[in-house]
C-alpha positions, 0 to 999 in steps of 0.5 A: 500499499503506497504512502497516498493510500495510507494517508487517505485511510488515516485522514478518513479514520481521523476525521470520521472517528472524531466526528463520530465521537462528538456526534455520539456524545452530543446525542447522548447528552440530548437524549439524557436531558430530554428523557429526564424532562419527559419523565419529570413532566409526566410525574409532575402532572400526577400530584394535581390529581391528588389534591382533589382526591383527598379533598373529596374523601375529607368531605365525604362520609361514604366512599362509593364504589362508583366513584372509585371505579370512575377514578380508575377509568378516568385517570388510568390508576390502580387504586387500593384503599386501606381502612385501619389496615383492612382493604376496602374491596369494590368492583374493579373497573373492567377497562383496567382489569388485568391479570396482574393487577393484584400483583401491582397493588401488592408490590406497591404496598410492599414498596410503601412499607419498605423504609429503604425505598426512597420516597417524598413526603407531602403535606396536604392539610392538618389531617392529611398528607401523601407519600410518593415514590417510583416503583419498578415492577416485573411480573411473572410472565415478563422479562422487563420491568414496568415503572409506576408512579405511586402515591399513598394519601393518608387521612385521619377521619372519624378516628379512622386511618384511611390510606389510598394507593394510587399506582399510575403506570408509566408505560406510555412515557416509556414507550415514547422514550423508546420511540425517541431512542429508535428514532435518534438511532436511525437518524444518527446511523444515516448521519454517520454513514453520510459523514463517513462517505463525506470524510472519504470523498473530502480527504480524497479531494484533498490528496488529489493534488499530492497524488498527482504530483507524486505520480508525475514525479515517479513517472519522471524518475522511471522514464528518465532512468529507463531512458538513460540505461541504454546509452549508459550501457553503450558507453560502458561497453565502449569504455571497456573495449577501449581500456582492453586496447589502449590505456587512456585517461579519457576512456577511464574517465568515461568509465568512471562517470558512467559507473557514477551515473549508473549508481545514481540511477540504480539509487533512484530506482530503488527509492522509486520502489520504496515510494510505490510499495514495490521494494522487493524483500525476500526474507530467508534464514541468513547467517549475519556473521557471514554477511559481515565478513563478506562485506569487510573483505569487499572493502579491504582494498578500498580501506588499504588505499587510505591506510585505514584498518577495517575489522569485523567483530563477531561474538564468540557464540554461534549466532542463530540465523536471521530472517532477512533479505541477504542481498538488501542487507548486503546493500545496506552494509555496503552503503554504510562501509563506503561512507565510513571509509569515505569520511575517515581520514588516513590512519583511522579505523572502521569496525563492523560488528554483529551481536544477538540479544536473547530475552525471555520475551520473544519481542525483545529478541534482536540482532544488532549490527554496528558500523563504527568509524573514527572519521569526521563525525556527524553534528547533532543537528545533522543527525536529524537530517542524514536519512533525508533524500538528497541531503548531504553534509557540508563535509560531503559536498566535495565528493562527487561519488555521494549524492545524498541517497545512500542513507535514505535507501538504507533507512527504507530497506531496514524499515521494510524489514521492520527494524530500525537504523540510528546514528550516534557518536563514536567514543573518541570521535567518529560516527556509529550506525546501529541497525536492529533487526528482529 
């Protein structure tokens, strides 16, 4: 997956997740406030019925069955009356007659006598008062509970203690709240689908100019590299033929410049493969100590020409095999060793070492490769830039063989191996590159 696609996905996820989180939080806050207000508005309407009921009972000497039946029918209450602790029986209104009516009334009286249930006490007059509370009741055939607003009116009359229980079902307001929740769920679902589609399209539009510029750049690099390969091959073949017949400085210059240009083109093609996500990595079990020794041997002549000592430091114990692409790791070692020898003055030293760190935790097991030199070193400011493409330090600008691509290529190769490459100072002066491979 190339960089543009990754950026598109990451930006869409960031935009969509933030918007979804904000919208969800605001919706939950609104529903909480709205449902609380709806429930409070419904509950606040019941006390208005209590005052006339209490007043009627105080004024009447006889409580008729007809009045109780009409009270249940008109106000959708379940009513139970206790006279000195004895229940007053009357014909239940058939419109409200349900199988679990007596269960509801019994549960409401149990709630009333349970001191652990929170209740509100209100005074109506000198001889009357009422207690209100919310009851959650689940009958024998239901898995969900229903809420009831209950009021118990207490009246002292003719040396008798009357208690009237009014239980009002809150099913209608609960159904209204449920409908509102489903409505908002549907609206939010459609809104989120629209938001995510918009986020995908919007971020795609934002990245279109970048993708087009990146495509043009890659096309230019690919076209230029492939077009230059043919004449370079001709120059190299002619130079080789000329050198076998006649030692000529001009032919030697042609060869050197052709090799230099060829290295540049190969570096550009490698970076192009990294950008497009097509960098070929073929991991296999590899003996890193063998790679280190071979790399040192390859640069012995170059080091000897500058009177630089190059050594390989290997652990005493046999290293386990490392799962990596041997050719790509060799390419990285070549880049780092070439730089180390190039920037180390005569009489200096270059050391290439490899070690394996074993741990009880599999995630902490890793190989460590170090390339140390006693060269000119790298300033702290430049350490943050050396892996950037085409960046060259002031010390390297006079060297025509360095284009500022080698370390960028090494970084991309190690990253493709899910490893790390860092740079530190060598004790006593110089530079040390540290490669970590899992």
